C-alpha positions as CSV (number, residue, x, y, z in Angstrom):
1,M,60.8,-40.1,-40.6
2,Q,57.9,-37.7,-40.8
3,T,55.6,-36.8,-38.0
4,E,52.6,-34.5,-38.2
5,T,52.9,-32.1,-35.3
6,Q,50.2,-29.5,-35.8
7,S,47.0,-29.4,-37.8
8,T,44.2,-26.9,-38.5
9,D,41.3,-27.1,-40.9
10,H,43.5,-25.8,-43.8
11,A,47.1,-26.3,-42.8
12,K,49.3,-28.8,-41.1
13,T,52.9,-28.8,-40.0
14,V,55.1,-31.9,-40.6
15,D,58.5,-32.5,-39.0
16,T,60.8,-34.3,-41.4
17,I,64.5,-34.7,-42.3
18,C,66.0,-32.7,-45.2
19,S,67.1,-34.8,-48.1
20,F,69.3,-32.4,-49.9
21,C,72.5,-33.9,-48.3
22,G,73.4,-36.5,-45.8
23,T,73.7,-34.2,-42.7
24,G,70.1,-34.9,-41.5
25,C,68.9,-31.4,-40.7
26,G,65.4,-31.2,-39.2
27,L,62.7,-29.3,-41.1
28,R,59.2,-28.1,-40.1
29,V,57.2,-28.1,-43.3
30,T,53.8,-26.3,-43.4
31,I,51.3,-27.6,-45.9
32,E,48.1,-25.8,-46.9
33,D,45.6,-27.1,-49.4
34,N,48.0,-29.9,-50.2
35,R,50.8,-27.5,-51.2
36,I,54.0,-26.6,-49.3
37,T,53.9,-23.0,-48.1
38,T,56.8,-22.7,-45.7
39,V,59.9,-24.6,-44.6
40,K,61.8,-23.8,-41.4
41,G,64.5,-25.4,-39.4
42,D,63.4,-27.7,-36.5
43,K,64.8,-26.4,-33.3
44,N,64.4,-29.8,-31.6
45,N,66.6,-31.5,-34.2
46,P,69.9,-32.6,-32.5
47,V,71.9,-32.2,-35.8
48,S,70.8,-28.7,-36.9
49,H,69.2,-27.1,-33.9
50,G,66.8,-25.1,-36.0
51,E,69.3,-24.1,-38.7
52,T,69.1,-25.0,-42.3
53,C,71.0,-24.1,-45.5
54,I,69.5,-22.2,-48.4
55,K,68.7,-25.5,-50.2
56,G,66.8,-26.9,-47.2
57,A,64.9,-23.7,-46.6
58,M,64.1,-22.6,-50.2
59,G,64.8,-25.6,-52.5
60,W,61.3,-27.0,-52.4
61,G,59.6,-25.0,-55.2
62,Y,59.9,-27.9,-57.7
63,V,57.4,-29.9,-55.6
64,N,54.4,-27.9,-56.8
65,S,55.8,-27.0,-60.2
66,D,53.3,-27.2,-63.2
67,K,56.3,-28.3,-65.3
68,R,56.6,-31.7,-63.5
69,I,55.9,-34.7,-65.7
70,T,53.0,-36.7,-64.4
71,T,52.6,-39.3,-67.1
72,P,55.2,-41.7,-68.3
73,L,56.8,-40.9,-71.7
74,I,58.4,-43.5,-74.0
75,R,60.1,-43.1,-77.3
76,K,58.3,-44.4,-80.3
77,N,59.5,-43.7,-83.8
78,G,62.0,-41.2,-82.4
79,E,59.4,-39.1,-80.5
80,L,58.4,-39.1,-76.9
81,V,54.8,-40.1,-76.5
82,E,52.6,-40.6,-73.4
83,A,52.2,-44.2,-72.2
84,S,50.5,-46.1,-69.5
85,W,52.5,-47.0,-66.4
86,D,52.3,-50.7,-67.3
87,E,53.6,-50.1,-70.8
88,A,56.5,-47.9,-69.6
89,L,57.5,-50.4,-66.8
90,D,57.2,-53.4,-69.1
91,L,59.5,-51.6,-71.6
92,I,62.0,-50.8,-68.9
93,A,62.0,-54.3,-67.5
94,D,62.5,-55.8,-71.0
95,R,65.4,-53.4,-71.8
96,F,67.1,-53.9,-68.4
97,G,66.8,-57.7,-68.9
98,S,68.4,-57.7,-72.3
99,I,71.2,-55.3,-71.3
100,K,71.9,-57.4,-68.1
101,E,72.0,-60.6,-70.2
102,K,74.3,-59.2,-72.9
103,Y,76.7,-57.1,-70.8
104,G,76.2,-58.2,-67.2
105,P,75.0,-56.4,-64.1
106,D,78.0,-54.0,-63.9
107,A,76.8,-52.4,-67.1
108,F,74.4,-50.5,-64.9
109,G,75.0,-47.6,-62.6
110,C,72.7,-45.5,-60.6
111,F,73.1,-41.9,-59.4
112,S,70.4,-41.3,-56.9
113,S,69.1,-37.8,-56.3
114,S,69.3,-35.6,-53.2
115,R,65.9,-34.3,-54.0
116,S,64.5,-37.7,-53.2
117,T,63.7,-38.8,-49.7
118,N,66.3,-40.8,-47.7
119,E,63.9,-43.7,-48.0
120,L,63.8,-43.5,-51.8
121,N,67.6,-43.3,-51.9
122,Y,67.8,-46.4,-49.8
123,L,65.4,-48.2,-52.1
124,A,67.4,-47.2,-55.2
125,A,70.5,-48.7,-53.6
126,K,68.7,-51.8,-52.5
127,F,67.2,-52.2,-56.0
128,M,70.6,-51.9,-57.7
129,R,72.3,-54.3,-55.3
130,T,69.6,-57.0,-55.0
131,I,67.7,-56.9,-58.3
132,I,70.3,-55.6,-60.8
133,G,73.3,-57.2,-58.9
134,T,75.7,-54.3,-58.9
135,N,77.3,-52.0,-56.4
136,N,77.5,-49.2,-59.0
137,I,75.4,-46.7,-56.9
138,D,76.1,-43.2,-55.8
139,S,74.3,-40.1,-54.7
140,C,74.9,-36.5,-54.0
141,N,72.8,-37.0,-50.9
142,R,75.8,-36.6,-48.5
143,T,77.6,-33.8,-46.9
């Protein structure tokens, strides 16, 4: 759960829960000009009482990285090329369907990321169990 606690013309502070593990430490994230500038522990969080590990405090640099992929890539003739979201998602759906039909749902497994939010990790598990039909799901998002 995220709640905005303070806001100025150029900066806002958001209270959230760290997603690097399953402990549930509280973080206060300051955002200026749509970029994270600082992350501190939330003293009001009953789990962490304002403390955070090095990953929670410093592990957010990837969010603003210029190296992040922002357009889907698919392999054509052995090379990765940019594609539209519709083209990429259609390809994934077709391939998943043919694999599931040929080998069954337990041919799939999902390892979700601790760099995702708790909500995204929940959705990954829900997708694997209800759409794919397997319990082959794990995450490093735990203590």
